[in-house]
N, C-alpha and C positions, 0 to 999 in steps of 0.2 A: 817875749812872753807877756806882753802888755795886754793883748786882746784876749778876753776870756774864751771866746769861741775858738781861738787858736791855742791859748795857753792851757785850756781845759782845766786842769786841776788847780791852777792858781799858784802852784809851787808849794814847797814845803818849807816853813819858816826856819831860819838858820841862826846859828851863833857863829860869829867870825873870830878866828884866832890864827891868822896867817894862811892857812890852807895848804893845799898840795898842788903840784903841777898837774897838767892834764894827763901826762904819761903815768905818774904815780897813782892818780885817781883811777885811770883805766885799769891798772893792775889790781887795784882794790875792787873794782867792779867785777873783774874776772874771778877773784876769790869769792865775792858775794854770790856769784852764779852757782857756786858749789854748795851753798848752805841749804839745808833741808826745806826751809820755808820758801826760798826763792825757787828752788826746783819744783816744789809743789804748785806754786802759783803759775809758773811757766807751763807745766804739764796741763793745768786746767785751762789756760789760755789756748793751748794747742787743741784740746778737746772741743772747744767752742769754735774751732776753725780759724783762730787768730794766730798766725805764725809770728814767731819772735825770731827775726833774723839776727845775724851776727852784729849788726849795727843798731839794733833796737834800743840798747842802753849805752849811751855815750857820755864820756866826760867832756865838759866844756868849761870855759871861763865865763862867769856871770857878772854882770854889772849890778843886777838886783840883789837885795839882801835875802836871798832864798837859797835853799840847799839843793833844789832840783825841781823838776816838773815833768808832767806828761803832756804831750801834744799829739792829738789825734793825727794819724797819718805820718807822724815823724818819730814817735817813740818817747823814750825817757831820756832826760838830760840830768846829769848829776853835776852840780857846780863844784869843780875841783878846788877853786880858791876859797870855798867855805867848808871844805872837808879836812879833818885832821886825823880821825881814827877810823879803823875798819868798821866798827859798830855804827858810826854815823852813815857810812856808805851803805851798809846793809839796811839800815832803817829807811833811808831814802828810796832805795831800790824796792823794798817790800811795799812801802806806802804807795809809790807810784805804780807798781804792778797791780795793786788793788784798783787804782783808777783805770788802768788799761783793761783789767778784767771787767769792770763795770761798763766801760765803753764797748767792749766786745760783746757782752751778753745782752745789752739793751740796744736794740736796733734804733730806737727813737731818742736816745740820750742826747740832750741839748745842753751843752756846757754854758750857754748864755741864759738858761732857765735856772733861776735861783734855787728852786726846789731840787732839781736834778743835781746841780753842783753841790748843794748842801748834803744831799743823801750820800753821794760818793765820798765827800770829806768825812762825814760821820763814820761811814764804813771803814775808810782808810785809817782814821784815827783810832777807832776801836779795835780793828783786826790786826793792825801792823805792830802793835806793841809800843807805839809812840807814847802812850800815856801810862806805861808801867810805872808803878810807884817809885822804883829806883831812878828812872829817868826824870821823874818829876822832882825828886829830892835833889838831884844834880842841877836842875834848873832853878832851885830855890823855892819850890812850892812844897810846903810842909803841911800836908793834911792826910791823915790816914783814912778816915771814913769818907767815901763818896768822891775821892780824888779823881778816879778814872773818868767818870761822866763829866765832871767839871772841867777836866783837862781837854777832853774831846770837844766840848762846847767852845772853850777858849780857842783851841787850835782851828776849829771849823771857821770861827769868825775871823781869825787872822788870815787864813787861806782865802776866804771869800772876799776879803778887803781888796784883793787884786782883781776881782771880777768887775769890770766897768759897767756891767748890766745890773749889778746888785748893790743898792745902797746898804748902809749898815742896818737900817730898819728892815728892809726887804730881806736881807740875809738872815737876820735874827728870826723874823716871822717864818721864813722858809724852813730854817733849821728846826724850829719848834713844831711846825706843821708835819714834818716828815720824820721827826726824831724816833718815835716808837717803832715804826716800820723799818726804818733804815738801821737803827742801832741793833735791832733783833735779827736783821738779815745777815747771817754769817757765811753765806755762800762765798767761796767754794768749800769752806770749812764746815764740819758738822756742828761745831760750837766755836765760840771765840777762843783763839789760841791763848 
């Protein structure tokens, strides 16, 4: 997942505490597939003509310090060795399904383009619940007002740091340039969940 055009979403930053086996994580993925948000996203991918086969979401061992990633043409990988709880797996699957949805609906999406990558990261961070205040408190970020947008910005920059086509300055500029449009784009949801 080192090459941005291949790694697409750049991965989902992880906290490491032992992790699970590939088999345990795959069972957690199967449970995740039954959650309402995951079902909703899968249905909308299918509506756009992007089929989600049985092996689209797989558990793997990862050397990188990420929780998972989406790769165009390959699907979603969840890093079992960085997963400990069902909620973590659910969050990775939802986050990466939003990248898959973006890739599906935008015929010209170029993961090597900093603005395209930033937009999908903004949407995934905002729509997946990654930045819910309870998750932020558990990460040690204690801010009540304005925490969600600050969290999304921080996590976009962290994800984009894996994109070899985007320097930190280019990533920040791209994020700021597309922020309003992408943050307010809640498709396939009617509003941010």
